[in-house]
MIDOLO-739241 format. One line per 10 residues: number of its first residue (from 1); their letters; for each residue x, y, z of N, C-alpha, C. Coordinates in Angstrom, 1 decimal. Layout:
<sites>
NUM	A	X/Y/Z/X/Y/Z/X/Y/Z | ...
</sites>
This chain:
<sites>
1	MRFRTADGVV	88.5/98.1/89.4/87.0/97.8/88.8/86.3/97.6/90.4 | 85.0/98.1/90.5/84.2/98.2/91.5/82.9/97.7/91.1 | 82.4/96.9/91.9/81.2/96.1/91.8/80.2/95.9/93.2 | 78.9/96.0/92.9/78.0/95.9/93.9/77.4/94.5/93.7 | 77.3/93.7/94.8/76.8/92.6/95.0/75.2/92.7/95.0 | 74.6/91.6/94.8/73.2/91.3/94.7/72.6/91.8/95.9 | 73.2/91.8/97.2/72.9/92.1/98.4/73.3/93.5/98.9 | 74.0/94.4/97.7/74.2/95.6/97.8/75.6/96.2/98.4 | 76.5/94.9/98.9/78.0/95.3/99.2/78.7/96.0/98.1 | 79.6/97.0/98.3/80.6/97.4/97.2/81.6/97.0/97.3
11	IEGATFEDIA	82.2/96.3/96.5/83.7/95.8/96.6/84.5/96.2/95.4 | 85.8/96.2/95.6/86.8/96.8/95.0/88.2/95.9/94.6 | 88.6/95.8/93.3/89.7/95.0/93.1/89.9/95.2/91.8 | 91.7/95.2/91.5/92.4/95.3/90.3/92.1/94.2/89.3 | 91.9/92.9/89.9/91.5/91.8/89.0/90.4/91.0/89.2 | 90.0/90.2/88.5/88.7/89.3/89.2/89.1/88.4/90.0 | 90.3/88.1/90.1/91.0/87.3/91.3/90.9/88.0/92.6 | 91.2/89.3/92.6/90.8/90.1/93.5/89.5/90.3/94.1 | 88.8/90.4/93.2/87.4/90.7/93.5/86.9/89.1/94.1 | 87.3/87.8/93.8/87.1/86.8/94.1/87.3/86.5/95.7
21	NVLWQQVMVP	88.5/87.0/95.8/89.0/87.0/97.0/88.2/87.5/98.0 | 87.8/88.9/97.7/87.0/89.9/98.6/85.6/88.7/98.9 | 85.1/88.5/97.9/84.0/87.8/98.0/84.0/86.7/99.0 | 85.1/85.7/98.7/85.4/84.8/99.2/85.7/84.7/100.8 | 86.6/85.9/101.2/86.7/86.2/102.5/85.4/86.6/103.2 | 84.5/87.2/102.6/83.4/87.5/103.4/82.2/86.3/103.8 | 82.6/85.4/103.2/81.4/84.3/103.4/82.0/83.1/104.4 | 83.6/82.7/103.9/84.1/81.5/104.3/84.9/81.6/105.6 | 84.4/80.8/106.6/85.2/80.6/107.7/84.9/79.2/108.2 | 85.9/78.4/108.4/87.3/78.8/108.3/87.8/78.8/106.7
31	EPSLHDWMVE	88.9/79.3/106.4/89.1/79.6/105.0/89.7/78.2/104.0 | 88.8/77.7/103.3/88.9/76.6/102.4/89.6/77.3/101.2 | 89.6/76.5/100.2/90.6/77.0/99.0/89.0/78.0/98.3 | 90.0/79.0/97.3/89.2/79.7/96.3/88.6/78.8/95.7 | 88.9/77.7/95.1/87.9/76.8/94.3/86.8/76.3/95.3 | 87.0/75.8/96.5/85.8/75.7/97.3/84.9/76.7/97.2 | 85.3/77.8/97.3/84.5/79.0/97.7/83.4/78.9/96.3 | 84.2/79.0/95.0/83.7/79.0/93.8/82.5/77.9/93.8 | 83.0/76.7/94.3/82.0/75.6/94.5/80.6/75.9/94.9 | 80.9/76.3/96.0/79.7/76.7/97.1/79.2/77.7/96.4
41	NAKRAEMWDG	79.7/78.8/95.9/78.8/80.0/95.3/78.2/79.6/94.2 | 78.5/78.8/93.4/77.8/78.1/92.2/76.6/77.0/92.7 | 76.6/76.5/93.8/75.6/75.8/94.7/74.6/76.8/94.8 | 74.8/78.1/95.6/74.0/78.9/96.2/73.2/79.5/94.9 | 74.2/80.1/94.0/73.5/80.6/92.6/72.5/79.9/92.0 | 72.8/78.6/91.9/71.7/77.9/91.1/70.7/77.6/92.0 | 70.6/77.7/93.3/69.5/77.2/94.2/68.9/78.9/94.4 | 69.3/80.0/94.1/69.0/81.3/94.5/68.0/81.5/93.3 | 68.7/81.3/91.9/67.7/81.8/90.7/68.1/81.0/89.6 | 68.6/79.7/89.9/69.0/79.0/88.6/70.3/79.1/87.7
51	TKLPVSSVED	70.9/80.2/88.1/72.1/80.4/87.4/73.3/79.1/87.6 | 73.7/79.0/86.6/75.1/78.0/86.5/76.1/78.7/86.6 | 77.0/78.4/87.4/78.2/79.5/87.3/79.5/78.6/87.1 | 80.2/78.7/86.3/81.3/77.8/86.2/82.3/78.0/87.3 | 83.0/76.8/87.3/84.1/76.6/88.5/85.3/76.3/88.1 | 85.5/76.5/86.8/87.1/76.1/85.9/88.0/77.3/86.2 | 87.4/78.3/86.4/88.6/79.4/86.5/87.6/80.8/87.3 | 88.8/81.3/88.0/88.3/82.5/88.8/87.6/83.5/87.7 | 88.5/83.9/87.0/87.7/85.0/85.8/86.5/84.3/85.1 | 86.4/83.0/84.6/85.1/82.5/84.2/84.0/82.6/85.0
61	HIRAMIAARH	84.2/82.3/86.6/83.3/82.4/87.5/82.9/83.6/87.9 | 83.7/84.9/88.0/83.4/86.2/87.9/82.4/86.7/87.0 | 83.1/86.5/85.7/82.5/87.1/84.6/80.8/86.4/84.2 | 80.5/85.1/84.9/79.2/84.6/84.8/78.5/85.4/86.2 | 79.2/85.6/87.0/78.5/86.3/88.0/77.9/87.9/87.5 | 78.8/88.3/86.8/78.5/89.6/86.2/77.5/89.6/85.2 | 77.3/88.5/84.2/76.3/88.1/83.1/75.2/87.9/83.7 | 75.2/87.3/85.0/73.8/87.1/85.8/73.4/88.1/86.5 | 74.3/89.4/86.8/73.7/90.2/87.6/74.1/90.2/88.8 | 74.5/89.2/89.4/74.9/89.0/90.8/76.0/90.1/91.5
71	LVELSD	77.0/90.3/90.2/77.7/91.4/90.4/77.2/92.6/89.6 | 77.4/93.7/89.9/77.4/94.8/89.0/78.4/95.9/88.7 | 79.1/96.0/87.7/80.3/96.9/87.6/79.6/98.3/87.9 | 80.2/98.9/88.8/80.0/100.4/89.1/81.2/101.5/88.4 | 80.8/102.6/87.9/81.6/103.4/87.2/82.3/104.1/88.3 | 83.2/104.5/88.1/83.9/105.5/88.9/83.3/106.9/88.9
</sites>
């Protein structure tokens, strides 16, 4: 899977967790947990455009980012 973020960064991964890990590693230093990244990302999304992103699972979180067009899947 390949996605483009809202700021134009292209990321690739085989699973939603791979995609989340790439996003997490781009913004979080020092490294908190993936759950901590989802919580912070959800806060940023709500402040940015009012989008509420779930933090219950990585798959739900990434799917919500796609639905909100924060991530756009790119065709091969």
